[in-house]
N, C-alpha and C positions, 0 to 999 in steps of 0.2 A: 107413439110406439115406444115400448120398453126397450132400452138399450143396455147392452153389456159390453164392457171394454176389457180386453185382456192386454195388459201391459207386460211386455217382455223386456225386463231391465238388464242392462249389462252389469249393474251393481245394485245393491240395496240403496235406496235414496238416503243421503245424509245431508239434510239441509243446513246443519251446523258446520259441515266440513267443506262444502264446495258450492259454487254457483249452479253446477249441474244438478245437485241434490235439491236446491231450492226451486229450480226450474221444474223438475219432476213433480214436486209437491204442488206447484202452481197449477200444473195440468190436471193432477188428481183432484184438486179442489174445484177446478172448473167443471170437470166431468160430474163430480158429486153434486154441484149446484144444480145441474140439470136432472138430478135424480137417477143417474145411471149407475148400474152395478159395476164395481171395479174388482178385477182379479189381478194380482201382481205376481209374476213369476220371474225367477232369475236362476242362473247357474252359479252365481257368486256365493262365496262362503258368507255365513251370517256375520253381521257387524254389530258391535256393542253400541255404535253411535247412529244406527239406522233409525229412521222415523218409526213411530209406533203405528204401523199400518192397521194392525188388528184393532187398536183402540179407535180407529176411524171407520171400522166396519168393513175393512178390505181383507179379502181372503188372500193368503200368501201361498205360493207354491215353490218348492225346491225342484228345479229342473235339471235334467242331464243332457249333455250334448251327444249327438250321434246315437240317439236312442229312439226307437219306435214307440216308447212309452208316452212320448209327447203326442203322438197321433191319437192315442186313446184319450188323453186329456182334452185335446181339441174337440174330439168327437163328443165327449160328454158335456163340455162347456158350450160349444157352438156359439161363440161370441159374435156380436154384430159388428164389432170393430176390433182390430188388433193393432196396437201401437208398439213399434220397435224402437227401443232406446239405443240409438246409434246404429250405423250401417252394419256393424259386425253381427248384430243380433238378427238383422234381416237376412244376411248371408247364411247364417246357421239355420234359421227357422222359417224363413219366408216361403220356401217351396213346400214345406209341410202345411203351412197355413193355407196356401193356394190350393193344395190338393184336398185337404180335409174340410176346409171351410171356404169354398169358392165364392160365396156371397158376402163374406166378411170384408169390410172396408179396411184396406191395409194402409197404415199411416207410419211414416218414418219421422222420428224426431232426431234431426241430425246433431243437435246440441251446438256443434260448430262444424266447419269443414275440416275434418281430420287431415286430409291431404294437404290443405293449405298450411296448417300449423306445422306438420312434419317437414314439408319442403322448406319452409322458412327456417325451421330449426337446423336443418342440414346446411343451409347457407351460412347461418351464424357460426356453426361449428367449423365450417371450412374457411371462415373469414372473408367471405365474398358477398357482393350484393345479390339480392333475390329478384328474379324476374318472373312475373306471373305466367309467362309463356312456358316456363318449365313444367307447369302442371299438365300441359297437353301430352307430355311424354312420361308422366308419372304413373306408375302402376297403382298406387293407392288412390289416385284421382279416378282412374278407370274403374276400380272396384266401387268407389263411393258413388260416382255418377251412375253406374249401372244399377246400384241399389235404389237410388232415387227414381230412376226410370221404371223399375219394376213395381214400385209402390203406386197406390192410387193418389196419394198426397204426401208431400214432404214438408215438414215445418222448418222454416229457416229463421234463425234468431237475429241475423244481422242484415241490414239493408245492403251493405257492401257485398255480402255473399249472394243475395238475391240477384244483384246486377251481374256478378261474376258467373253464376250458373246459367243465366239467360244469355249473356253477351258472349262469353268465351266458349262455354260448353254447348250452347244452343238448346238448353232444356226448355221445353214448353212451359210457359207461365201457368197453364192449367194444372200442372203437376206440383206447383209450389205454392206455399202460403207463408207470408211474412208474419211471424208471431214472436215479438220480442218478449222481454220480461214483462209480466203483468203486475203493475204496481199501483198502490194507492197514491192519489195526488198529495202533494205537500201543501198544506194550508198555512195561514199565518200563525195559528196556534202551535202547529208543529215547529215552526221556525222560532217561536218565542221560547220553546223548551230547549233549544240548542244552547250549549255552553257558549259564552262569548269568547272573543279573541283573547282577552286577558285571562279568562278562566282555563284556557287550554295550554298544554305544553307538550313539547317533543314531536317527533315525526313518527309515523307508523307505516308499516307495510304488512299486508296480510294475504294469505293464499295457501291452499293445500300443497304441501311439499312434494306430494307424489306427482304433481302436475309439472312436467319439465319446464315450461316457460316461467313458472314461479321460482323454481330452484335456480334457474339461470339468472333471473332478475336479482335474487338475493346475493348471489356470488358477484354479480356486476356491481351491486351497491357496495359490498364489502371491499372489493379490490380497487374500484375506480371512482365511485361517486361519493360515498360517505366520507372518505378522507378529505375531499375538497370542501364539503359542507362543514365538517368538524373543524377544519382550519379557521373558518370564518365564524363559527358558532361553537366555541370550545366547551360550553357548559351544557349543550343540548344532547339529546339521545335519540337514537332510532330504535324503536321497539318492533321486533319481527314476530308476527303471530302466524300460525298455520297448523293444520292437522297433519299428523303422521311425520313428525320430525325424526330423522334418522341420526345416527352418530355423526355423520359428516356434517349435518346441519348444526348440531350442538357444538362441534369443534370451532364454529365461527363465533361463538358466544364470547365477546370481549367487552365486559362492562367498563373496563378502564378506558376503552376507546369510544364509549358511548354506543356500542353496537350490541344490543341486548336481544338474545333469542328467548322468546317467551313460550313457544310451543302453542298448543291448542288454546284458543280463546273460548271460554265457556259462554261468553256473551260477546260476540264479535262487534255488534253495534255499539256496545258500551265502550269498548276500548277505542274504536274509531272515533266515537263522539268526543272523547277526552283529548284526542290528539289535535294539533293545530294544522298539520299538513300530512296528507297521504302521499307516499312515493310508490310509483309503479313503473319503473323503467323497463318495460317488457320489450325484448329484442325480437321475439317471435311469438306467434299465437294466432288465434282465429276466434270467431264468434264475438259475443259481448263479454266484457270483463265485469264479473259480479262485484269484485272489490271496488271498482270505480263507481258503479251504481250505488253500492252501499255507502261509499264516502259522500256522495251527493245527498243521499237520504239522511245522513248524519250531519250535514252542513259542514263537511270537512273538505276544503279545496285540495286539489291533487296536482301533481306533476307526473306526466306520463309521456309516452312516445306516440308516434302516428299509429303504430300497430295497436297500442293500448286503447287509443281513443276511437279506433276504426268502427264505423257503423253506429256510433252512439249519439253524437250531437247533431248530425245533419248539417243544416246551415247555421245553427246556433253557435255562439262562442263557447269555448271550453271553460269548465269550472276550475280554473287554475292556469296551467300552461302545458304546452306540448313542445317537447324538444327531443333531439336525436343524439347529439354529441354529449359526452360526459360532463364537460365544463358548462355547456348550456343548461343541462339538467340541474347541475349543482347551483348555478347562478339563479335559475328560476325558482328553485326550492328556497334559497336564502331570501330572495325578494318577497316571495309569498309568505314566508315565515315572519318576516320583520316589518312588513308594511301593512298596517291595519286596513287602510282604505282599499288597497289592492286585494287583500284577503276577503274583505266584506263584499266587494264586487264579484269576486270569484264564487263566493258562497251563493249569491243570488242567481248567478248563471247556472249553477248546479240545480237549483230549484226549478228554473225554467226548463232545463233539459228533462228532468223527471216529469214535470207536468205536461209538457208539450210532446214528448216522444214516447213515454212509457205508461201513461194512464191506462189501466187495465180494461175498463168496461167496454170501450169501443172495440178493442181488439178481440175481446172474449166473444162478444155478440157476433162479430163478423166470422170468427172461426167456427162457432157452432152452426151458423147458417150455412157455411161452406160445406161442412160435413154432411148436413142434411140434404143439401142440394146434390152432392155427388151420389149419395145413397139413392135418391130418387131417380137419378139418371145414370146408374152404374154401367149399364150395358153400353150406352153411347160414349160415356167417359172412357171406358177401357178400349172400345173400338178405335177411338181417335188416337190412342197411344200404341201404335203398332210396334215401335221400337221397344217399348216395355214388354209387350207380349213376346216379341222375338227373344229378348234377353231372358225372360222367364222360361221360355222353351229350351234354350241352349245352355245358358250359364247356370241356371238353377238345376237343370237336368244333370249337369256334370257334378254339381255339389251334392245333389241327391244320391247319385250312385257312389260317390266317394264316401258319403256318410253311411250308406248302407254297407259298404265294404268294411269300414272301420268298425261298425257295430257287429258285423259277422266275425271279424278278426278278434274282437274283444271277448266273444263267446268261447273262443277256443282256449 
């Protein structure tokens, strides 16, 4: 059966700027491998760093919020599937899709659990420990879980978040699908092309500066961690890369202290591959951390936190070290940087994590089979999700009439 997939993106995909952009392009590639027609629509402004969708044969649409023009678009396209990029897109457009294309399979790509990231961020800002139970009273969690329940299937990138949704929130596993990054395995030829321990120098950290956990980690490095490392390795440098650096980011540029702000990396893999150690002291966040996956793909061991490593290694040992306190992070970084044997062992552990946890073919096949199975049994699938239909009736109805009120108000 010929399939068409309408992707409603919260932003234009920028694979060179963020892990979310790379994730979106992985999904698009997977759909295109099946021969499915892809249409990408977004309300976001055009980006000079966006992927060339047109060059891949993908039609792009500029969408407006709170506008019935989208109903006409849906009616003309009549997609067999609609994928919402993050729950905010489902909140805005989900009721319209359900109304205009009732037979379309509705898929939510969560990217990460936004409520988890935000709640952890508030705890860090307040200087207090975070407890998972806080999410049960969190308004963002209620909105996000409601969106998951309204959809036919939600893609969850982290095994930790799969457990959280089913254990704490009681979401039926029939509505969830674990789909991590879809990566090529690392073979011996790949490993031989990595620069050696002696050929590498300096530390690196990388991440989109618009993402709050990344900006917090850079400040944490500047104020608390890098001075401890620099005291023991006075000739070494930390190179900080990331898209969209603002003036407050550039103000941290202190080459005389070995703290070097580089801005956007034209080839992120190249700069990570030349560094000896990657630093990612993330104090909050959610999902999978693309910077740490990329480090393992480049043979670059890393030092991160429990939050940074969450959902990634499973029962396998980490590719470097995991530490929480600033002095422990600094000591682990120095040890990894100076001990060739420890470094080489960490590098091999990274290869094992990639090959055993993120090899794409198995995940891809199971995902496509899951989509087809739900399509064949759509009526029974939706009948078993009474809570989702209840939320679509009430929550989406309120969103619908608010949207119509805004649209009418804008006409005046």
